[in-house]
N, C-alpha and C positions, 0 to 999 in steps of 0.2 A: 512210663517210669524207669522201669531198667535203663533205656538206651538217655535218658536225661543225667541217669546219677553216673554212668558210664564216661558220658560227654563231661560233666562236673570234676573227675578224677584225672581226666585227662589234659584239662587246663587249669586245677585247682592252684597250682604252684604260680600261676599269671594271675588269675584273680586275686591271690595272698599277697602279690607281690602292689599289685595295683591298690588293694585296700591300705597294704601298709604304707604307701606311699601318701595317698590320700592324707591318712591321718596324720604323717610327717607334715605334710606341707600346711595342713591344715595346726597344726603344735607352732606352725615356725610364724604362719599368717597372724597368729596373735598372742606370740609370743608377748610384744612389748607394742606400745605405742607406734612407733616408729614406723614398725614393718606394717602394721594396719593400713597406717598413714599412707605408704608407697606402694603397698599392692592395689589400697582404694584407687589412687592415681592414676595408674596404670590399667586398671579396668574400664576408668573412666574415661581414660582419653582412647582405649579400643572400642567402648562402646561407643564414643560421640565420633571415632571415623566410620565405623561401620554404617552409624543414624545418618550423617551426614552424606555418603554414598546413596542410601534410599533416601532421603529428600531429594537428593540431586537428581536421581530416576523418577521419581514420582512427578518433580518441577517439569523434568523435559517431558514425559507423556502429557502433561496438561498445558504445554506453548499454543497447543492451537486454540484451545476453549480461552487462555487468555489474552492469544491477538483478536480473538473475537472481540473479547469485552474492550481492548484496546481501540480498537476498528470502530466500536459503536461511540466509546468518548470521544475520539477525533470528529467522527460528525457533529456529534453534541456543540464540543466545542467551535468549531468551524461555524455551526449557524449561531453561535451567542456572537463569535468575534463579527462576522458580516451582521448581524442586529447592531453594534455598536457603529461599525463603520459605516451603518448607515446614517443613524443618528448623528452622527459627528460629522457627515459630508452634508447634511440636510437641515442645521439644529436652527431651531425658534423653538420658544417655550411652550405655542402649541402643537409643532409636529411632534415635541419631545413627549408632550404628556399623550399625545395622538398612536404615535409607534410602541410607546414603552405599555401600552394596553393592547393592541394588535399584534400579536402574535401571526398571523399569515401576512403581513407586508413584507415580509423580506423577498429579498432580490434573488436570493440565491438558496437554496437549500440544500441538504447533505444528507444521503443516503448509504449505509454503509452494507457491504454485498462482499460476497465469497467469487473467487473463479472456481466455476464447477467443470469446465474444459475449457482447453485454449491451442491452439497452434501457432509455430514461430519458421515454418520451415515452407512454407509453400508463399506463392507469389500473394495469393488472397489471404490470408489469414483469420481465421475469426476470435472472440472469444467469449462463453458463456459463461452467464452472472446467477446467483442462484436467486435473484429477485427480479421480478415481475408486476403487472400489474396492479394487482393486488396491493402489492409494498409501494404503490404511487409512482412507480417507475416508467414511462414514457419515451417512444421515437424522440432524437435528435436531443438527449442528457449526455453530459458531458462525462468522460472514466478518468478519476486520476486515483494516483496512489496516496495513500495518507500523508505522504511527504510532501503532498502537491507537485508531482511531476506527472504531466502527462501519458495517457493510456490511449483514448480513444473518444469515442462514443456511441450512443447508442441506435442500433439501426432497426431493431426488430423486438418485439417484446410479446410473451404469452402471460398468464396468469400468474405461474411460478417462477420462470425462466427469461430471461431477457439477451441477445444477443449486440455484441459491439462490436463494431471494425475497431482497429486498432489501427496505432500509426505506423504497425509494421503491415501493410497493407497496399498493393500498386495503385488503389484506386482511392486512397483517402487522399481528403482535402481539406487543409484548415489553415488560416492565415496564420504569420507569427510577426513578433517585434523583438528587437534588439535590444533586452534588458539595460533599465534607465535611459532609453531614448525613444522619439517617435518614430523612428524606422521601421517600416512593416515588410513582411516577407510572405513567399507562399511556401509550408511543407510539403514535400513529397517523400516518396521513399522506392528506390530506382530496385528493391528486390533482391540487392546482392549481401547484406549481412544482418542479421539482427539486432547489431547494436549501433547503428551510423545510420542518419537519414539526413536528406538535403534541404538546404534552402536555397530559393533561387528570386530573382527581380529585389534583390538590395540594393537601394540607391546608393551611387557612388561617392555623397557625402556622408554616409554610416560611417564611414571609419571602424569596419568590423577589425576585430581583435581576435588573435587565439586566445581559449578560454574565458571567453565573452558567452554570457549564458542568453537563450534564446527562450522568450516568454510564448504561448499561446497567446492569438490575439482573435477570440471568437466568441458570439454570441453564445456558446455551448456552455461555457467556462469562464467562471471570475475574470474581468481586467488585467488586474495583474497578479504576479505571484506564481501561475502555474509555469513552470519550465518546461520546455520539451527538453534541451540538453544543452552542449557548449561546446563552442567552435573549434574545431581541430584545425582545419584548413578552409582557404578561401583563396578566389581568384576571380580575376575579371572577365567577362565574356568575351566572346572574339570580336564586338562590336564596340566594347568598351564602355558599356551605356549601364551594366548594373555588375553587381556583384552574386557570385554562387558560392556556397559554402558545407563542408560538411561537417556535421554535428557528432557527435557523441552522446547515444540517448542517456536522460537524466534517468529515468525508469529499467530495471533490469526487469526486461520483458520476458526471459526465460525462469523467473523466480517467484511469479504473480501470485499472489495469494488473498490478500484482504484489499480492496479499492473502494472509494468513496466515487458514488454516483451523485453529480451537480445537477440542481433543475435551476434553470433559469426561468423565474416565475414572469418574466417578462417577455419569454421568447414567442408566445401566439399571437400577442401583439404585434411583435417584428414581424413574424411569419405572414399575416393576417395584410401587414404594411406591404411587404411586399409581391404578394398574391395580386395586391388591386395593382401596383405597376405593372404587373403582368398582362391583368386583363385589358387594361388602357392600352396598350399596344397592339397595334397592327399585327400582321401574320410577318411584314416585309421589316417590321422594326418599328415605322412611323407610329407617330401618337393620330 
């Protein structure tokens, strides 16, 4: 107790000064309505500034959750759009009523997923996704970004996870087409850059142009709208029979997080047809 009294004696002048200053400020603040309004506006502004900073910080830390919610919403909207496209493409009064009640009749279904791990610096890169067989994911499903840019396709599944082969894999194979045309091509990756891929076997009648978009042409993804990249340069091959082109990838493969897994519900039927054709062929290729 004596020590406390000694301490107060040493600083009583400072304490008295702070007390008197506080009284003076309080007297000034409440002396007129004008000063009350000015001080209120100042304190409100300061409080609002710090409140905004705290809100922005909370928003930053909640971005991951918000991205998950948006990806799920995009998957739902894509599925709804696919349903409407099919209704419009095959419209009769009977088919309209039938498809309106048959939710399972969609050609494509979309499953939201997140990237668990991935590589882009190897010749054969792979992406691990946090959705597996228990979520409805199967081999040969396509993988795209929420913006409908091509990522790759599923090559293996477990109960909770799946592995996708991205376009950044030297063993990746998929067809493509020049946007707004029916001219097809083959997509390949040479392994030299995670930002570029090549297309080959483009018809000499295609008339490619710098900046032209190239879409995926595959039974794994919707026929239209899934963009692979844009042409940065092109040239005729040595025999002058086809073009090859360098594409700037539409998807930033180094920053993947949320993706959509695309199921072609007709893929099993297509695969069965192809297997039947193979089974009808002899080892030397004759019927």
